[in-house]
C-alpha positions as CSV (number, residue, x, y, z in Angstrom):
1,M,38.3,7.5,-23.1
2,S,35.0,6.5,-23.0
3,Q,33.7,3.4,-22.8
4,Q,30.0,2.0,-22.7
5,F,29.1,-0.4,-19.3
6,E,26.0,-2.5,-18.5
7,V,25.4,-3.4,-15.2
8,R,22.3,-5.8,-14.5
9,R,20.3,-7.4,-11.5
10,E,17.6,-9.4,-10.8
11,V,15.7,-9.0,-7.1
12,V,12.8,-10.7,-5.5
13,L,11.4,-8.1,-2.8
14,P,9.3,-7.7,-0.4
15,A,6.3,-5.8,-1.4
16,T,3.5,-5.5,-4.4
17,P,4.5,-4.1,-7.7
18,E,2.7,-1.0,-6.9
19,Q,5.0,-0.4,-3.7
20,V,7.8,-1.3,-5.6
21,F,7.2,0.9,-8.6
22,A,6.6,3.8,-5.6
23,A,9.6,3.2,-4.2
24,V,11.6,3.8,-7.3
25,T,10.1,6.4,-8.6
26,R,8.8,8.5,-5.2
27,E,10.7,7.0,-2.5
28,T,14.2,7.1,-3.5
29,A,14.9,9.2,-1.0
30,A,14.2,6.0,1.9
31,W,17.0,4.1,1.0
32,M,19.3,5.4,-2.2
33,F,19.0,9.4,-2.2
34,P,16.6,11.5,-3.4
35,V,15.7,12.4,-6.9
36,E,12.4,13.7,-8.7
37,T,10.8,11.9,-11.5
38,S,8.0,13.4,-13.5
39,P,4.9,10.9,-13.5
40,S,4.8,10.9,-17.6
41,V,6.7,10.3,-20.9
42,G,9.0,12.6,-21.7
43,G,9.0,14.4,-18.4
44,L,12.1,14.8,-16.3
45,G,14.1,13.0,-14.3
46,P,17.0,12.7,-12.2
47,E,19.6,15.0,-13.7
48,D,17.5,16.1,-16.1
49,P,16.9,12.9,-18.1
50,K,13.9,12.2,-20.2
51,V,11.3,9.6,-18.8
52,K,11.1,7.3,-21.7
53,V,8.8,5.2,-21.0
54,W,6.0,5.3,-17.6
55,S,3.7,2.2,-17.1
56,P,2.8,1.8,-13.6
57,P,3.3,-0.5,-11.9
58,E,5.6,-2.5,-14.7
59,H,8.4,-0.2,-15.9
60,V,9.7,3.3,-16.1
61,H,12.5,4.3,-18.3
62,I,14.9,7.3,-17.8
63,R,18.1,7.9,-19.9
64,V,20.1,11.0,-19.8
65,E,21.8,12.0,-23.0
66,G,25.0,14.2,-23.4
67,P,27.7,15.3,-25.8
68,E,30.4,12.8,-27.4
69,E,27.4,9.9,-27.4
70,F,27.4,10.0,-23.6
71,F,24.1,8.3,-22.2
72,N,23.2,7.3,-18.8
73,A,20.1,5.1,-18.9
74,L,18.2,3.5,-15.4
75,D,15.1,0.8,-16.7
76,Y,13.1,-0.8,-14.0
77,L,10.9,-3.8,-15.0
78,I,8.8,-4.7,-12.1
79,E,6.8,-8.4,-11.7
80,G,4.2,-9.5,-9.4
81,R,4.4,-12.8,-7.9
82,D,2.3,-14.8,-5.7
83,G,3.5,-14.8,-2.1
84,G,3.0,-10.8,-1.9
85,V,6.4,-10.2,-3.4
86,A,8.0,-8.7,-6.6
87,V,10.8,-9.3,-9.1
88,L,13.1,-5.9,-9.8
89,R,15.0,-6.7,-13.5
90,Y,17.2,-3.9,-13.4
91,V,19.9,-2.6,-15.9
92,H,21.7,0.8,-15.7
93,S,23.7,1.5,-19.0
94,G,25.5,4.6,-19.9
95,V,29.3,5.5,-20.8
96,L,31.7,6.2,-18.6
97,M,35.0,9.0,-19.4
98,Q,37.5,8.1,-16.9
99,D,40.6,6.8,-18.1
100,D,39.6,4.5,-14.5
101,W,37.0,2.4,-16.5
102,E,37.5,-0.6,-14.6
103,D,37.6,1.1,-10.8
104,Q,34.6,3.0,-12.1
105,Y,32.6,0.2,-13.5
106,D,33.1,-2.0,-10.3
107,G,32.1,0.9,-8.1
108,I,28.6,1.3,-9.6
109,G,28.4,-2.7,-9.4
110,A,29.2,-2.8,-6.1
111,H,26.9,0.6,-5.1
112,T,23.9,-1.1,-7.2
113,D,24.4,-4.2,-4.7
114,F,23.9,-2.0,-1.9
115,Y,21.4,0.5,-3.1
116,L,19.0,-2.8,-4.0
117,H,19.3,-4.0,-0.4
118,S,18.6,-1.2,1.1
119,L,15.8,-0.7,-1.4
120,G,14.8,-4.6,0.1
121,Q,15.6,-3.3,3.9
122,Y,12.9,-0.6,3.2
123,L,9.9,-2.1,1.3
124,E,10.4,-5.0,4.1
125,F,10.2,-2.5,7.7
126,F,9.2,1.4,6.6
127,A,7.4,1.1,3.2
128,G,5.2,4.2,2.7
129,R,6.6,5.6,6.2
130,P,8.1,9.6,5.6
131,V,11.8,9.9,6.4
132,A,14.5,12.1,6.5
133,Y,17.8,11.8,3.7
134,V,20.9,12.5,5.8
135,A,24.0,12.2,4.2
136,V,28.1,12.9,4.8
137,A,30.8,13.0,3.0
138,G,34.2,12.0,5.0
139,P,37.1,14.0,5.2
140,K,40.2,14.3,2.5
141,A,42.7,11.3,4.6
142,S,39.4,9.2,3.9
143,A,39.9,8.5,0.7
144,E,43.6,6.9,1.1
145,P,43.1,3.1,-0.1
146,G,42.3,1.1,3.3
147,S,40.6,3.7,4.5
148,V,37.3,2.0,5.1
149,G,38.9,-0.2,8.0
150,P,39.0,3.2,10.7
151,L,35.2,3.2,10.0
152,K,34.7,-0.2,10.3
153,T,36.8,-0.1,13.8
154,A,35.1,3.0,14.9
155,L,31.7,0.8,14.4
156,G,32.8,-1.8,16.6
157,L,33.4,-4.5,13.2
158,T,35.9,-6.9,13.2
159,E,37.0,-9.7,10.9
160,Q,34.2,-12.0,13.2
161,S,31.3,-9.5,12.6
162,R,28.5,-11.0,10.5
163,V,25.0,-9.7,9.2
164,G,22.9,-10.3,11.7
165,D,24.6,-9.0,14.9
166,P,24.2,-6.4,17.1
167,V,25.7,-2.6,16.6
168,S,26.0,-0.2,19.5
169,L,27.3,2.7,19.0
170,E,27.3,6.6,20.9
171,V,27.1,9.6,18.1
172,P,27.6,12.8,20.5
173,G,24.7,15.4,19.7
174,Y,22.7,12.5,17.8
175,G,22.5,10.0,20.5
176,W,23.3,6.1,21.2
177,V,22.9,3.7,17.6
178,E,21.1,0.3,18.9
179,S,21.0,-1.4,15.2
180,V,21.5,-4.9,13.5
181,L,23.6,-5.1,11.0
182,D,22.0,-5.7,8.0
183,Y,24.8,-5.5,5.0
184,L,28.5,-5.9,5.2
185,T,31.4,-6.1,2.2
186,P,34.7,-5.2,2.1
187,H,33.3,-2.2,1.0
188,F,30.0,-1.1,2.6
189,V,28.0,-0.9,5.6
190,G,24.8,-1.1,6.4
191,L,22.9,-0.9,10.1
192,R,19.5,-1.1,10.5
193,C,17.1,-0.2,13.6
194,P,13.3,0.4,14.3
195,D,13.0,4.0,12.7
196,S,16.5,4.1,10.2
197,L,18.9,2.6,8.2
198,Y,21.9,3.7,8.6
199,R,24.3,3.3,5.1
200,F,28.2,3.8,5.2
201,Y,30.1,4.2,1.4
202,G,33.8,2.7,1.8
203,R,34.4,4.8,-1.8
204,D,37.8,5.1,-1.2
205,A,38.3,1.9,-2.9
206,F,37.0,3.8,-5.8
207,G,38.7,6.9,-6.1
208,G,36.4,8.8,-3.4
209,T,36.1,9.3,0.3
210,V,34.4,6.7,2.5
211,D,30.7,8.8,3.0
212,A,27.5,8.1,5.2
213,A,24.0,8.1,4.0
214,H,21.5,7.6,6.3
215,H,17.8,7.5,6.0
216,L,15.6,8.2,8.9
217,F,12.0,6.6,9.7
218,A,11.5,8.6,13.0
219,E,8.7,11.7,13.9
220,D,9.9,15.0,13.9
221,V,13.5,14.3,12.8
222,D,15.5,17.4,13.0
223,T,17.7,17.3,9.8
224,A,20.4,19.4,10.8
225,A,21.1,18.8,13.6
226,A,21.7,15.1,12.8
227,T,23.5,16.2,9.6
228,A,26.5,18.2,11.5
229,A,26.0,15.4,14.4
230,W,27.3,12.5,11.8
231,Q,29.2,14.9,9.9
232,A,31.4,15.6,13.4
233,W,31.6,11.9,13.5
234,L,32.9,10.6,10.7
235,D,35.4,13.1,11.1
236,G,36.2,12.5,14.1
237,V,37.1,8.5,12.8
238,Y,39.7,10.2,10.8
239,A,40.9,13.1,12.9
């Protein structure tokens, strides 16, 4: 059964409208995942949707359509404010085809909040820096409900952990991660280092595996080696 959905968010970001526009159209690998958007109306966007509005630095709207009234649309409205900040009004709308509509809708909302938080972290600490994107998926065992618990334990988190706490862990083949906890919910964890944003997704709550996606801003990142090291670490959490 299909059903339409709409997720709306409004966030204040520590950046100019030009920086926000660049981040949501060209620099997505630095805070979400890599997508390409052609800079023109009618151009191709993520998964080949059409760019319906391209008006830098205030507005971009991207929409993909499919059979049986399916569509998926992303709308970004950006407004500059005094003090060097910008307001982003974000709308993600579309049609969910899955039977577990409520779980999927909850998952979209939770992911949206985490991604927009990461966007703010990128703009505040790393704006414009080159990035290497590393993504790994947890093993099948991490899809069991409650699997985010072992992940948090492996990260050294407890029920007393709070945003702002220091977090230190060793990833064999990668090195020590000395970070601050910048995001923590029942399903997601974010760590920030001077040269990295580490993101962990407890998708077990939404029918998926526990995954990780990291944004590495250090110079000369060996992406293949980093991917292999983090994959081995995540697999080891559920061994």
